[in-house]
C-alpha positions in Angstrom: 3.2 110.3 -113.4 2.0 108.4 -110.4 -1.1 110.0 -108.8 0.3 109.5 -105.3 3.1 111.9 -106.2 0.5 114.6 -106.5 -1.9 113.9 -103.6 0.5 113.8 -100.7 0.2 115.8 -97.5 2.7 117.2 -95.0 0.1 116.7 -92.2 0.3 113.6 -90.0 -2.4 111.1 -89.2 -2.1 112.1 -85.6 -2.9 115.7 -86.5 -5.8 114.9 -88.9 -7.4 112.3 -86.7 -7.2 114.2 -83.4 -10.4 114.5 -81.4 -11.2 116.8 -78.5 -11.6 113.7 -76.3 -9.8 110.5 -77.1 -11.6 107.3 -76.3 -9.9 104.1 -75.2 -12.1 101.4 -76.6 -11.9 98.8 -79.4 -13.6 99.9 -82.6 -13.7 97.9 -85.8 -14.6 100.9 -87.9 -12.0 103.1 -89.5 -11.5 106.5 -87.8 -13.4 108.5 -90.4 -16.1 105.9 -90.9 -16.8 106.2 -87.1 -17.3 109.9 -87.7 -19.7 109.2 -90.5 -21.8 106.9 -88.3 -21.8 109.5 -85.5 -23.2 112.1 -87.9 -25.8 109.7 -89.3 -27.1 108.9 -85.8 -27.3 112.6 -84.8 -30.6 114.6 -84.5 -29.5 117.4 -86.9 -28.8 114.8 -89.6 -32.3 113.3 -89.2 -33.9 116.7 -89.6 -32.2 117.2 -93.0 -35.0 115.1 -94.5 -37.4 118.0 -93.8 -35.1 120.9 -94.6 -35.0 122.8 -97.9 -32.5 122.3 -100.6 -34.0 125.0 -102.9 -37.8 124.6 -102.9 -39.0 125.1 -99.4 -41.3 122.6 -97.7 -42.0 120.7 -100.9 -45.2 118.5 -101.0 -43.9 116.6 -104.0 -41.9 113.6 -102.7 -39.6 113.7 -105.7 -38.2 117.1 -105.0 -34.7 117.1 -103.4 -34.4 117.7 -99.7 -31.2 118.6 -97.8 -30.7 115.0 -96.7 -30.8 113.7 -100.3 -28.4 116.4 -101.3 -25.8 115.4 -98.7 -26.1 111.8 -99.8 -25.4 112.9 -103.4 -22.4 114.9 -102.3 -21.1 112.0 -100.2 -21.3 109.5 -103.0 -19.8 111.8 -105.7 -16.9 112.7 -103.5 -16.5 109.0 -102.5 -16.2 108.0 -106.1 -13.7 110.7 -106.9 -11.5 109.9 -103.9 -11.5 106.2 -104.7 -10.4 107.0 -108.2 -7.6 109.3 -107.1 -6.3 107.0 -104.4 -7.6 109.2 -101.5 -9.4 108.3 -98.3 -13.0 107.7 -99.4 -14.2 107.4 -95.7 -13.0 110.9 -94.9 -14.8 112.3 -97.9 -17.9 110.4 -97.0 -17.9 111.7 -93.5 -17.4 115.3 -94.5 -20.1 115.0 -97.1 -22.6 113.7 -94.6 -21.9 116.5 -92.2 -21.2 119.4 -94.4 -24.8 120.9 -94.3 -25.7 120.3 -90.7 -25.5 124.0 -90.1 -28.3 124.9 -92.5 -31.3 126.9 -91.2 -34.9 126.2 -92.3 -35.7 127.5 -95.8 -32.2 127.0 -97.2 -30.1 130.0 -98.2 -33.0 132.4 -97.8 -33.3 131.3 -94.2 -29.6 131.8 -93.7 -29.7 135.4 -95.0 -32.7 136.2 -92.8 -31.1 134.8 -89.6 -27.9 136.7 -90.5 -29.8 139.9 -90.8 -31.7 139.3 -87.5 -28.6 138.6 -85.3 -26.7 141.5 -86.9 -29.4 143.8 -85.5 -28.6 142.4 -82.1 -24.8 142.5 -82.5 -23.3 144.1 -85.7 -20.2 141.9 -85.4 -22.2 138.6 -85.8 -23.5 136.9 -88.8 -25.0 133.5 -89.8 -23.1 131.4 -92.3 -24.1 127.8 -92.4 -20.5 126.5 -93.0 -19.3 128.3 -89.8 -22.4 127.4 -87.9 -22.0 123.8 -88.9 -19.0 123.6 -86.6 -21.0 124.9 -83.7 -23.6 122.3 -84.4 -21.2 119.3 -84.4 -19.1 120.6 -81.5 -21.6 122.2 -79.1 -25.2 121.6 -79.9 -25.5 117.8 -80.7 -26.3 115.3 -77.9 -27.5 117.9 -75.4 -24.4 119.9 -75.8 -21.9 117.1 -75.7 -21.0 117.3 -79.4 -20.0 114.5 -81.7 -16.3 114.6 -80.9 -15.3 114.4 -84.6 -11.8 114.3 -85.9 -10.0 117.5 -86.9 -10.1 116.5 -90.6 -13.9 116.1 -90.7 -14.5 119.3 -88.7 -12.1 121.2 -91.0 -13.9 119.9 -94.1 -17.3 121.0 -92.7 -16.3 124.6 -91.9 -14.4 125.2 -95.1 -16.7 123.5 -97.7 -18.2 126.7 -99.1 -20.3 125.5 -102.0 -21.0 129.0 -103.4 -17.5 129.7 -104.7 -17.0 128.4 -108.2 -13.2 127.9 -108.7 -11.9 125.9 -111.6 -9.4 124.1 -109.4 -8.3 124.1 -105.7 -5.7 122.5 -103.5 -5.5 122.2 -99.7 -4.3 124.8 -97.2 -1.9 122.4 -95.4 -2.3 124.0 -91.9 -3.8 122.8 -88.7 -6.1 125.8 -88.3 -7.8 127.0 -85.0 -11.2 126.2 -86.4 -13.1 127.8 -83.6 -11.8 131.2 -84.6 -12.9 131.1 -88.2 -15.6 133.6 -89.0 -15.6 133.9 -92.8 -15.5 131.8 -96.0 -11.9 132.6 -97.1 -10.4 129.4 -95.7 -9.7 126.2 -97.7 -9.7 122.6 -96.4 -6.5 121.1 -94.9 -7.0 117.8 -96.9 -7.3 116.7 -100.4 -10.5 114.9 -99.4 -12.0 118.1 -98.1 -11.2 119.8 -101.4 -12.9 116.9 -103.3 -16.0 117.2 -101.2 -16.1 121.0 -101.6 -16.1 120.6 -105.4 -18.5 117.7 -105.3 -21.0 119.9 -103.5 -21.3 122.0 -106.7 -21.5 119.0 -108.9 -24.3 117.6 -106.8 -26.7 120.6 -106.7 -26.6 122.3 -110.1 -27.9 119.4 -112.1 -30.4 118.3 -109.4 -31.8 121.8 -108.9 -32.3 122.0 -112.7 -34.1 118.7 -112.7 -36.4 119.8 -109.8 -37.2 123.0 -111.5 -38.4 121.0 -114.6 -40.6 118.9 -112.3 -42.2 122.0 -110.8 -42.6 123.7 -114.2 -40.3 126.6 -113.6 -38.0 125.7 -116.6 -38.0 123.3 -119.5 -35.2 121.1 -120.8 -35.1 123.2 -124.0 -34.3 126.3 -121.9 -30.9 124.9 -121.0 -28.1 126.8 -122.9 -26.8 125.0 -126.0 -23.2 124.9 -124.6 -24.4 123.2 -121.5 -26.4 120.6 -123.4 -23.5 119.9 -125.7 -20.7 119.7 -123.1 -22.5 118.5 -120.0 -25.8 117.0 -121.1 -29.4 117.9 -120.4 -30.2 115.7 -117.4 -29.0 115.5 -113.8 -27.5 112.0 -114.4 -25.5 113.0 -117.5 -24.4 116.3 -115.9 -23.1 114.5 -112.7 -21.4 111.8 -114.8 -19.7 114.3 -117.1 -18.5 116.6 -114.3 -17.3 113.7 -112.1 -15.4 112.0 -114.9 -13.8 115.2 -116.0 -12.7 116.1 -112.4 -11.0 112.7 -112.0 -9.2 112.9 -115.3 -8.2 116.5 -114.9 -7.1 116.2 -111.3 -4.9 113.2 -112.2 -3.1 115.3 -114.8 -2.9 118.6 -113.0 -2.3 117.6 -109.4 -5.1 119.9 -108.3 -8.8 119.1 -107.7 -10.5 120.7 -110.6 -12.1 120.8 -114.1 -10.8 121.1 -117.6 -11.1 124.4 -119.4 -14.0 123.4 -121.7 -16.0 121.7 -119.0 -15.5 124.5 -116.5 -16.8 127.0 -119.1 -20.0 125.0 -119.6 -20.2 124.5 -115.8 -20.1 128.3 -115.3 -22.8 128.8 -117.9 -25.0 126.3 -116.1 -24.4 128.1 -112.8 -25.4 131.4 -114.3 -28.5 129.8 -115.9 -29.6 128.3 -112.5 -29.2 131.5 -110.6 -31.1 133.6 -113.2 -33.8 131.2 -114.1 -34.3 129.2 -110.8 -32.8 130.7 -107.7 -33.7 134.3 -108.4 -36.9 133.5 -110.3 -40.1 135.1 -109.3 -41.5 131.7 -108.5 -39.0 131.4 -105.6 -38.4 135.0 -104.6 -42.1 135.9 -104.2 -42.0 133.9 -101.0 -39.0 135.6 -99.5 -41.0 138.3 -97.6 -43.3 135.8 -96.0 -40.4 133.6 -95.0 -38.6 136.6 -93.5 -41.7 137.3 -91.5 -41.9 133.7 -90.2 -38.4 133.7 -88.9 -38.5 137.2 -87.5 -41.7 136.5 -85.6 -40.2 133.4 -84.1 -36.9 135.1 -83.2 -38.6 138.1 -81.7 -40.9 136.0 -79.6 -38.1 133.8 -78.2 -36.0 136.9 -77.5 -38.9 138.4 -75.5 -39.6 135.4 -73.3 -35.8 134.8 -72.8 -35.4 138.3 -71.6 -38.4 137.9 -69.3 -37.9 134.4 -67.9 -34.2 133.7 -68.4 -33.4 130.2 -67.1 -36.6 130.0 -65.0 -37.8 126.8 -66.5 -41.0 126.7 -64.6 -42.3 129.8 -66.4 -41.8 128.2 -69.8 -43.5 125.1 -68.6 -46.5 127.1 -67.2 -47.1 128.9 -70.5 -50.1 128.1 -72.7 -48.0 128.5 -75.8 -46.5 125.2 -77.2 -43.4 127.1 -78.5 -42.6 128.3 -75.0 -42.9 124.8 -73.6 -40.6 123.3 -76.2 -38.1 126.1 -75.9 -38.0 125.8 -72.1 -37.2 122.1 -72.4 -34.5 122.9 -74.9 -33.0 125.5 -72.6 -33.1 123.2 -69.6 -31.2 120.5 -71.5 -28.6 123.0 -72.7 -28.3 125.4 -69.8 -24.6 124.8 -69.4 -24.1 126.3 -72.9 -26.2 129.4 -72.2 -24.5 130.4 -69.0 -23.5 133.9 -70.2 -25.9 136.8 -71.0 -24.9 136.9 -74.8 -25.2 133.2 -75.2 -28.6 133.2 -73.6 -30.1 136.4 -75.1 -28.8 135.9 -78.7 -27.6 132.4 -79.4 -30.3 130.4 -77.5 -33.0 131.7 -79.8 -30.8 131.4 -82.9 -29.8 127.8 -82.1 -33.4 126.8 -81.5 -34.7 128.3 -84.8 -31.7 127.2 -86.9 -32.4 123.6 -85.9 -36.0 123.8 -87.1 -37.2 122.0 -90.2 -39.2 124.0 -92.8 -42.5 122.5 -91.7 -41.9 122.8 -88.0 -41.1 126.5 -88.4 -44.3 127.1 -90.4 -46.4 125.1 -88.0 -44.9 126.8 -85.0 -45.5 130.3 -86.2 -49.1 129.4 -87.2 -49.8 128.2 -83.6 -48.1 131.3 -82.3 -50.1 133.9 -84.1 -53.5 132.2 -84.6 -55.5 131.8 -81.4 -56.6 128.4 -80.4 -60.3 127.7 -80.9 -62.4 126.7 -77.9 
């Protein structure tokens, strides 16, 4: 059967490539490649090189950072889309932008910020997929946003790398993305589905490899089924999963894995969570990381309540954090015009944009007095 009989869409190019603001100028790039370059040139993308993938603020240059992860995801999804006759540029752009909403300290930081803002407003939470849309639409370029296409924005907000389905297919609707507040939605495109599955392919094998480098696990610890079916290195795991997804998707008409490979994939996931993500070597830092982000959030909330949008007060402070936060507020004051936006989201946005090292350095300067 011809693969293009499977991977068709009822949505039009006009719907998928729609932007908030259409520009009338010549551009030799494809529509989605233009989105990819806009993401690469953005400040949140640059900061990914100093944001955690799993192991926070690594001093070892060979440990995966968030930037390296998004490059892995983009290349894997690009290969799969090319093999299935899909739009590789669209998958590339979604992959590059999918983690722009991540806070410092990875998923631990995400949980901490979610707890913090729920204390201010019980109806709010922090989910990096949902927050990623806020980043690309409202926070980039001093609040102007990146003006990305619907298809890329949809792929970012629905990528959810923590759900491990054997196979998925698109939700062929043009969704009101700004109203999405949970992880129950699926991408509107086949390319978004490929990228969502590629996210899982990219991080399980690489996280295992990093854990070996740091002495948390050994190659021999990997379950026999995983070694037999997937391999025992990141390269072989990625190759096996990618090849299987291409072959299985071509046959089934859905983006997914074969039964045997998915079983081994599930065993690898369980191994990583038990032996790496929830290991004492990682979780022993959680209390300290929680304190770091709470101290920063509490301080910013206090000065925001006291000074509001009086930028001269932030500038006059002897605390570097106050000076930097004041400059940020001044550049983004149009976004924080309401009381809730200013009192809750200004502090959250500033902290969520921090890299691991910047958060650690900032809290150190905040609580340790300067020497004369």
